[in-house]
C-alpha positions as CSV (number, residue, x, y, z in Angstrom):
1,M,322.3,141.7,178.9
2,M,322.4,138.0,179.8
3,N,318.6,137.9,180.2
4,N,318.2,139.4,176.7
5,I,320.4,136.6,175.2
6,K,318.5,133.9,177.1
7,Q,315.1,135.4,176.1
8,K,316.3,135.5,172.4
9,Q,317.4,131.9,172.6
10,L,314.0,130.9,174.1
11,E,312.1,132.8,171.4
12,T,314.2,131.2,168.6
13,F,313.6,127.8,170.2
14,W,309.8,128.3,170.3
15,I,309.7,129.7,166.7
16,E,311.4,126.4,165.7
17,V,309.0,124.3,167.8
18,L,306.0,126.0,166.2
19,H,307.5,125.5,162.7
20,R,308.1,121.8,163.3
21,S,304.6,121.4,164.8
22,K,303.0,123.0,161.8
23,M,305.1,120.7,159.5
24,Q,304.0,117.6,161.4
25,L,300.3,118.7,161.5
26,S,300.3,119.3,157.8
27,D,301.0,115.6,157.1
28,M,299.1,114.0,160.0
29,N,296.2,111.5,160.0
30,I,293.8,113.3,162.3
31,G,291.4,110.3,162.2
32,K,294.0,108.1,163.9
33,F,294.7,110.8,166.4
34,H,291.0,110.9,167.5
35,Q,291.0,107.0,167.6
36,W,294.0,107.2,170.0
37,R,292.2,109.9,172.0
38,E,289.1,107.8,172.3
39,I,291.1,104.7,173.4
40,I,293.3,106.5,175.9
41,G,290.8,109.1,177.2
42,D,291.1,112.7,178.1
43,R,292.0,112.2,181.7
44,K,295.2,110.2,180.8
45,I,296.0,112.6,178.0
46,N,295.7,115.6,180.3
47,R,298.0,113.9,182.8
48,L,300.5,113.3,180.0
49,L,300.3,117.0,179.0
50,K,300.9,118.1,182.6
51,L,303.9,115.8,182.7
52,M,305.2,117.2,179.4
53,E,304.8,120.8,180.7
54,L,307.5,120.1,183.2
55,I,310.1,119.8,180.5
56,L,309.1,122.1,177.7
57,C,312.1,124.4,177.9
58,P,315.2,123.6,175.8
59,D,317.2,122.7,179.0
60,N,318.9,119.3,179.0
61,N,316.2,116.9,180.0
62,K,317.4,113.8,178.1
63,V,316.4,111.3,180.8
64,E,313.0,112.9,181.3
65,I,312.3,113.0,177.5
66,K,313.2,109.3,177.2
67,F,311.0,108.5,180.2
68,I,308.0,110.2,178.7
69,I,308.5,108.6,175.2
70,D,308.8,105.2,177.0
71,L,305.6,106.0,179.0
72,I,303.7,106.9,175.8
73,N,305.0,103.8,174.0
74,N,304.3,101.3,176.8
75,Q,301.3,102.7,178.6
76,L,299.5,105.1,176.3
77,N,299.3,103.1,173.0
78,G,302.2,105.0,171.5
79,Q,302.2,102.9,168.4
80,L,298.8,104.3,167.4
81,L,299.7,107.8,168.4
82,F,303.0,107.9,166.5
83,S,301.3,106.2,163.5
84,C,299.3,109.4,163.1
85,F,302.4,111.1,162.0
86,R,302.9,108.8,159.0
87,T,306.6,108.5,158.2
88,S,307.8,111.0,160.8
89,G,306.3,109.1,163.7
90,R,309.3,106.7,163.8
91,I,311.7,109.8,163.7
92,I,309.8,111.4,166.7
93,V,310.3,108.2,168.7
94,K,313.9,107.7,167.7
95,E,314.8,111.4,168.4
96,G,312.8,111.3,171.6
97,L,314.7,108.3,172.9
98,K,317.9,110.2,172.2
99,G,316.6,113.1,174.2
100,D,316.1,115.6,171.4
101,I,315.1,118.9,172.9
102,Y,312.4,119.6,170.2
103,C,310.6,116.3,170.6
104,M,308.6,117.0,173.7
105,P,307.6,120.6,172.9
106,V,306.5,119.7,169.4
107,L,304.5,116.7,170.6
108,Y,303.0,118.8,173.3
109,V,302.0,121.6,170.9
110,I,300.4,119.1,168.5
111,I,298.4,117.2,171.1
112,R,297.3,120.3,172.9
113,Y,296.3,122.0,169.6
114,L,294.3,118.9,168.4
115,I,292.5,118.6,171.7
116,D,291.8,122.3,172.0
117,N,290.5,122.4,168.4
118,S,288.8,119.0,168.3
119,T,285.4,120.4,167.5
120,T,286.8,121.6,164.2
121,A,288.2,118.2,163.4
122,L,285.3,116.2,164.7
123,S,282.7,118.1,162.6
124,V,284.2,116.3,159.5
125,N,282.3,113.2,158.4
126,K,283.6,110.4,160.6
127,E,283.1,107.8,157.9
128,Q,286.0,109.4,155.9
129,D,289.6,108.7,156.7
130,Q,289.2,111.9,158.7
131,D,292.1,113.5,156.9
132,V,290.8,116.9,158.0
133,D,292.1,119.8,155.9
134,I,294.7,120.8,158.4
135,K,295.6,123.9,156.5
136,Q,292.1,125.1,156.9
137,M,292.1,124.2,160.5
138,L,295.4,126.1,161.1
139,I,294.0,129.1,159.3
140,S,290.8,129.2,161.3
141,N,292.6,128.2,164.6
142,P,296.2,129.3,164.3
143,I,298.7,127.8,166.8
144,T,299.4,130.4,169.5
145,L,301.7,130.2,172.3
146,T,302.7,132.5,175.2
147,L,306.4,132.3,175.7
148,P,307.6,132.0,179.3
149,Q,309.4,135.2,180.4
150,T,312.8,134.7,181.8
151,S,313.5,137.0,184.8
């Protein structure tokens, strides 16, 4: 019985993460994201994603979330990354520094999604502001996620 409740809570959490991720993606400047990616490089981004994977569950990881937000801000050109999100970038940083449980999973899903689907985004003319039609991108490459099973 307890496992069912825990599983339901986890599913509800991830449904919310995916919802927030799609909302963020729909108002994101993809061109700036690819600028950030070129500057930082895939090796550092993959290390960041591995670090983020350690705290993707809704457990209380306030200290770790703050640590990763600080790391992004101070060592991975966080200003450029968070500027991709237009107005909500400041909110992500502020909530992340407070240890918000959705901050890391949402950021993780967005970065992972944009890197995994970068061929779609990069095929758009680079001279433009690269505001890729994210709705089209989400339709042709929906965000999918395998939920961790609780035992």
